[in-house]
One Martini backbone bead per residue (centre of mass of N, CA, C, O) as a GRO file, in nm:
protein
   70
    1UNK     BB    1  11.083  -1.110  -3.454
    2UNK     BB    2  11.043  -0.943  -3.763
    3UNK     BB    3  10.776  -0.725  -3.832
    4UNK     BB    4  10.534  -0.547  -3.942
    5UNK     BB    5  10.516  -0.312  -3.671
    6UNK     BB    6  10.701  -0.543  -3.518
    7UNK     BB    7  10.864  -0.687  -3.225
    8UNK     BB    8  10.944  -1.015  -3.121
    9UNK     BB    9  10.959  -1.169  -2.805
   10UNK     BB   10  10.962  -1.390  -2.563
   11UNK     BB   11  10.863  -1.153  -2.336
   12UNK     BB   12  10.744  -0.981  -2.597
   13UNK     BB   13  10.627  -0.664  -2.748
   14UNK     BB   14  10.703  -0.428  -3.022
   15UNK     BB   15  10.548  -0.141  -3.114
   16UNK     BB   16  10.559   0.069  -3.373
   17UNK     BB   17  10.550   0.426  -3.377
   18UNK     BB   18  10.843   0.500  -3.496
   19UNK     BB   19  11.075   0.591  -3.771
   20UNK     BB   20  11.435   0.601  -3.856
   21UNK     BB   21  11.697   0.698  -4.102
   22UNK     BB   22  12.014   0.807  -4.038
   23UNK     BB   23  12.137   0.571  -4.225
   24UNK     BB   24  12.266   0.345  -4.402
   25UNK     BB   25  12.183   0.048  -4.226
   26UNK     BB   26  11.973   0.210  -4.038
   27UNK     BB   27  11.753   0.196  -3.736
   28UNK     BB   28  11.507   0.390  -3.561
   29UNK     BB   29  11.288   0.315  -3.277
   30UNK     BB   30  10.973   0.376  -3.157
   31UNK     BB   31  10.828   0.202  -2.877
   32UNK     BB   32  10.579  -0.032  -2.749
   33UNK     BB   33  10.653  -0.222  -2.472
   34UNK     BB   34  10.523  -0.552  -2.403
   35UNK     BB   35  10.523  -0.697  -2.063
   36UNK     BB   36  10.382  -0.837  -1.803
   37UNK     BB   37  10.138  -0.600  -1.820
   38UNK     BB   38  10.337  -0.388  -1.951
   39UNK     BB   39  10.409  -0.049  -2.078
   40UNK     BB   40  10.687   0.092  -2.274
   41UNK     BB   41  10.885   0.341  -2.376
   42UNK     BB   42  11.120   0.297  -2.652
   43UNK     BB   43  11.453   0.266  -2.787
   44UNK     BB   44  11.547   0.125  -3.099
   45UNK     BB   45  11.824  -0.042  -3.279
   46UNK     BB   46  11.953  -0.087  -3.615
   47UNK     BB   47  12.247  -0.262  -3.766
   48UNK     BB   48  12.424  -0.303  -4.063
   49UNK     BB   49  12.673  -0.429  -4.203
   50UNK     BB   50  12.857  -0.390  -4.491
   51UNK     BB   51  12.816  -0.710  -4.569
   52UNK     BB   52  12.526  -0.815  -4.456
   53UNK     BB   53  12.575  -1.033  -4.189
   54UNK     BB   54  12.524  -0.820  -3.950
   55UNK     BB   55  12.301  -0.765  -3.670
   56UNK     BB   56  12.229  -0.488  -3.464
   57UNK     BB   57  12.063  -0.484  -3.144
   58UNK     BB   58  11.915  -0.217  -2.951
   59UNK     BB   59  11.814  -0.245  -2.595
   60UNK     BB   60  11.818  -0.142  -2.281
   61UNK     BB   61  12.151  -0.139  -2.310
   62UNK     BB   62  12.151  -0.370  -2.512
   63UNK     BB   63  12.342  -0.607  -2.722
   64UNK     BB   64  12.265  -0.767  -3.034
   65UNK     BB   65  12.415  -1.027  -3.240
   66UNK     BB   66  12.349  -1.120  -3.577
   67UNK     BB   67  12.406  -1.400  -3.793
   68UNK     BB   68  12.417  -1.501  -4.104
   69UNK     BB   69  12.273  -1.788  -4.249
   70UNK     BB   70  12.337  -2.020  -4.539
   0.00000   0.00000   0.00000
């Protein structure tokens, strides 16, 4: 779930420390990710495709693609 100031995952929560918009449709975030009693600084990025139907989320070297359902 993406909420103001944080991204929540099944296994943890990432509090947004800072954010940057490198270009339209993209967001890069520095986060403090907390899970299983530890907190680590990470960089996460979001990118929306030109049609606005797919959101790509990258974190920890993994890429997740979400498709909008209508």
